[in-house]
MIVEX-756099 format. One record per residue (C-alpha): residue number from 1; y, x, z negated. Coordinates in steps of 0.1 Angstrom, whole numbers, plus 5000, padded with zeros to 4 digits. Example, Ala and Ser with C-alpha at 12.3 -4.5 7.8 and 13.67 -1.06 7.14 Angstrom:
% residues 2
[1,[4955,5123,4922]] [2,[4989,5137,4929]] 
This chain:
% residues 298
[1,[5001,4655,4858]] [2,[4963,4661,4850]] [3,[4955,4635,4877]] [4,[4976,4657,4904]] [5,[4958,4689,4893]] [6,[4924,4675,4897]] [7,[4933,4660,4932]] [8,[4946,4696,4940]] [9,[4915,4710,4928]] [10,[4892,4685,4951]] [11,[4915,4687,4984]] [12,[4913,4728,4979]] [13,[4874,4725,4974]] [14,[4868,4704,5006]] [15,[4898,4717,5031]] [16,[4887,4739,5058]] [17,[4920,4759,5053]] [18,[4912,4792,5039]] [19,[4926,4797,5001]] [20,[4927,4826,4976]] [21,[4944,4841,4949]] [22,[4947,4877,4939]] [23,[4961,4893,4908]] [24,[4984,4921,4904]] [25,[4954,4945,4908]] [26,[4945,4928,4939]] [27,[4913,4914,4925]] [28,[4902,4880,4936]] [29,[4907,4855,4911]] [30,[4905,4822,4930]] [31,[4888,4814,4964]] [32,[4882,4777,4975]] [33,[4847,4768,4992]] [34,[4859,4776,5032]] [35,[4875,4813,5019]] [36,[4841,4821,5002]] [37,[4820,4809,5032]] [38,[4843,4826,5058]] [39,[4840,4862,5038]] [40,[4807,4860,5021]] [41,[4819,4857,4983]] [42,[4795,4842,4958]] [43,[4810,4814,4934]] [44,[4809,4839,4903]] [45,[4822,4870,4919]] [46,[4855,4885,4915]] [47,[4856,4914,4937]] [48,[4887,4936,4943]] [49,[4902,4933,4981]] [50,[4891,4970,4990]] [51,[4856,4964,4978]] [52,[4853,4929,4996]] [53,[4865,4944,5029]] [54,[4842,4972,5026]] [55,[4812,4954,5018]] [56,[4819,4930,5049]] [57,[4827,4957,5072]] [58,[4792,4976,5062]] [59,[4775,4944,5068]] [60,[4794,4936,5100]] [61,[4811,4901,5090]] [62,[4839,4890,5078]] [63,[4874,4901,5093]] [64,[4870,4924,5125]] [65,[4882,4959,5119]] [66,[4889,4978,5150]] [67,[4887,5014,5136]] [68,[4859,5040,5135]] [69,[4868,5052,5103]] [70,[4873,5024,5077]] [71,[4888,5045,5052]] [72,[4916,5055,5074]] [73,[4920,5015,5081]] [74,[4918,5009,5043]] [75,[4947,5035,5034]] [76,[4969,5023,5062]] [77,[4963,4983,5056]] [78,[4970,4991,5017]] [79,[5000,5010,5028]] [80,[5016,4975,5038]] [81,[4996,4949,5020]] [82,[5019,4930,4992]] [83,[5048,4953,4997]] [84,[5069,4923,5007]] [85,[5074,4889,4990]] [86,[5060,4872,5024]] [87,[5045,4880,5055]] [88,[5021,4860,5081]] [89,[5000,4876,5104]] [90,[4972,4865,5126]] [91,[4932,4881,5125]] [92,[4900,4873,5137]] [93,[4865,4870,5122]] [94,[4834,4884,5134]] [95,[4820,4849,5139]] [96,[4843,4843,5165]] [97,[4872,4826,5146]] [98,[4908,4832,5150]] [99,[4930,4826,5118]] [100,[4965,4825,5111]] [101,[4973,4840,5077]] [102,[5000,4841,5052]] [103,[5004,4864,5017]] [104,[5030,4852,4995]] [105,[5038,4875,4967]] [106,[5051,4866,4930]] [107,[5072,4890,4910]] [108,[5042,4893,4886]] [109,[5021,4907,4916]] [110,[4999,4879,4918]] [111,[4995,4871,4955]] [112,[4985,4837,4971]] [113,[4967,4840,5004]] [114,[4964,4807,5029]] [115,[4946,4810,5063]] [116,[4942,4783,5089]] [117,[4920,4780,5119]] [118,[4938,4785,5152]] [119,[4910,4797,5172]] [120,[4916,4765,5199]] [121,[4955,4773,5200]] [122,[4972,4791,5225]] [123,[4941,4815,5234]] [124,[4955,4826,5266]] [125,[4984,4844,5247]] [126,[4960,4860,5219]] [127,[4957,4895,5232]] [128,[4994,4897,5239]] [129,[5002,4888,5203]] [130,[4975,4912,5191]] [131,[4990,4937,5209]] [132,[5021,4934,5194]] [133,[5007,4932,5160]] [134,[4994,4967,5166]] [135,[5026,4979,5175]] [136,[5045,4966,5146]] [137,[5017,4983,5124]] [138,[5022,5014,5144]] [139,[5059,5014,5139]] [140,[5057,5013,5101]] [141,[5025,5036,5096]] [142,[5028,5079,5098]] [143,[5008,5089,5122]] [144,[4993,5120,5106]] [145,[4983,5108,5073]] [146,[4980,5072,5079]] [147,[5005,5059,5047]] [148,[5036,5039,5053]] [149,[5067,5061,5074]] [150,[5101,5065,5065]] [151,[5112,5033,5084]] [152,[5089,5010,5060]] [153,[5094,5030,5029]] [154,[5132,5026,5032]] [155,[5131,4992,5037]] [156,[5114,4986,5005]] [157,[5138,5010,4987]] [158,[5164,4983,4998]] [159,[5144,4954,4990]] [160,[5138,4974,4954]] [161,[5178,4975,4950]] [162,[5184,4938,4961]] [163,[5159,4930,4933]] [164,[5175,4953,4909]] [165,[5208,4934,4913]] [166,[5189,4902,4898]] [167,[5181,4920,4867]] [168,[5145,4936,4879]] [169,[5143,4974,4870]] [170,[5129,4999,4895]] [171,[5123,5033,4901]] [172,[5123,5058,4933]] [173,[5102,5089,4926]] [174,[5105,5117,4958]] [175,[5075,5141,4961]] [176,[5073,5175,4975]] [177,[5044,5199,4982]] [178,[5051,5230,4964]] [179,[5051,5263,4983]] [180,[5043,5244,5018]] [181,[5058,5266,5039]] [182,[5035,5296,5026]] [183,[5005,5274,5031]] [184,[5014,5271,5069]] [185,[5024,5305,5075]] [186,[4993,5320,5054]] [187,[4965,5298,5063]] [188,[4978,5279,5096]] [189,[4994,5245,5107]] [190,[4959,5229,5106]] [191,[4952,5238,5069]] [192,[4987,5223,5065]] [193,[4978,5191,5080]] [194,[4949,5187,5059]] [195,[4970,5193,5030]] [196,[4994,5169,5039]] [197,[4963,5143,5043]] [198,[4945,5154,5010]] [199,[4979,5148,4992]] [200,[4984,5114,5010]] [201,[4948,5099,5003]] [202,[4948,5112,4966]] [203,[4983,5097,4957]] [204,[4975,5064,4979]] [205,[4943,5061,4957]] [206,[4969,5058,4926]] [207,[4992,5037,4940]] [208,[4995,5001,4924]] [209,[4997,4973,4948]] [210,[5031,4966,4937]] [211,[5045,4996,4945]] [212,[5047,5014,4982]] [213,[5043,5050,4991]] [214,[5048,5068,5022]] [215,[5058,5097,5039]] [216,[5092,5103,5049]] [217,[5091,5137,5069]] [218,[5075,5170,5065]] [219,[5059,5176,5032]] [220,[5084,5150,5016]] [221,[5067,5115,5006]] [222,[5084,5087,4987]] [223,[5070,5063,4958]] [224,[5090,5031,4955]] [225,[5081,5015,4919]] [226,[5099,4979,4914]] [227,[5097,4960,4884]] [228,[5092,4997,4866]] [229,[5108,5011,4833]] [230,[5120,5046,4837]] [231,[5093,5059,4809]] [232,[5063,5037,4830]] [233,[5077,5056,4863]] [234,[5072,5088,4845]] [235,[5038,5082,4832]] [236,[5029,5075,4867]] [237,[5042,5102,4885]] [238,[5028,5125,4858]] [239,[4990,5111,4866]] [240,[4998,5115,4902]] [241,[5007,5154,4895]] [242,[4974,5155,4874]] [243,[4952,5146,4902]] [244,[4965,5169,4927]] [245,[4958,5200,4904]] [246,[4922,5193,4907]] [247,[4922,5189,4944]] [248,[4904,5214,4968]] [249,[4906,5200,4999]] [250,[4897,5230,5022]] [251,[4861,5232,5027]] [252,[4864,5270,5044]] [253,[4886,5282,5013]] [254,[4871,5261,4983]] [255,[4893,5283,4957]] [256,[4923,5271,4973]] [257,[4945,5247,4956]] [258,[4980,5236,4957]] [259,[5003,5214,4934]] [260,[5036,5195,4941]] [261,[5068,5186,4922]] [262,[5086,5154,4918]] [263,[5120,5139,4912]] [264,[5125,5105,4895]] [265,[5154,5078,4894]] [266,[5160,5045,4879]] [267,[5180,5019,4903]] [268,[5215,5008,4889]] [269,[5236,4978,4896]] [270,[5259,4997,4921]] [271,[5230,5021,4941]] [272,[5229,5021,4976]] [273,[5197,5032,4991]] [274,[5213,5068,4997]] [275,[5225,5072,4961]] [276,[5193,5065,4945]] [277,[5175,5089,4970]] [278,[5201,5115,4963]] [279,[5195,5115,4927]] [280,[5157,5113,4927]] [281,[5163,5143,4950]] [282,[5185,5161,4927]] [283,[5158,5157,4900]] [284,[5133,5171,4925]] [285,[5154,5200,4930]] [286,[5157,5205,4891]] [287,[5119,5203,4892]] [288,[5114,5230,4918]] [289,[5138,5254,4901]] [290,[5123,5250,4864]] [291,[5092,5262,4878]] [292,[5074,5235,4901]] [293,[5044,5216,4897]] [294,[5062,5193,4875]] [295,[5083,5158,4872]] [296,[5120,5157,4861]] [297,[5142,5127,4856]] [298,[5179,5123,4873]] 
């Protein structure tokens, strides 16, 4: 076994295939020589994935990022990254190479990334495939806030319920911005849109990579927390509500503040998506009735 592991380390070091391992917090824990060379990572560095992407974007190297606003691109990409057990996609590098990359996520949240150079393969079809991938990404993203949309988030609830049947606990939280109609009526729809975007951005910054956060419509958002106990889910949501209390999203109204309410429900073996969502929604209604700006458990 020791000899086999040594051979594996040797092959990993000399192969042209890019190999990297990220932990549950999306921090790089291992990368072979090919990966480090492509993404400009020193041997002793253990950067987080967002920091790695940001550094290379600012220096014009690494992955080609076709976005004028890096933060918006990052938010949209993180909304999908690591949310399913396996995905494969094409990506290109600033040095002209084209990669076929796979991401495999374990139950503990660790991710294995493997990328092969496909620069010379079917180059004439590349733009078609890229347009396809962009269309898929758009179909999974909320246009206003940049986080996951209803279609993508509902699929992740379904995934969580399937895992729950194998004994993996999970929880769902439904958020609703308090008095949002009053914000729209008093300050205008532009201000309402700014509040929605502020809420999405601030919550997104506090979402674990194993979780999935998205907008399902209007001022309602959902957080899917697979592998999470009810006690832990309550703690996560309470911290998110606290973040929103300190937000001042309107530059021309510096005293303006807003809050949100949340309902939390834990999976059961008998649940369908509608059952779980309804219980979380009922808990949200209870939070609203009891004074808003709080979380309640189904």
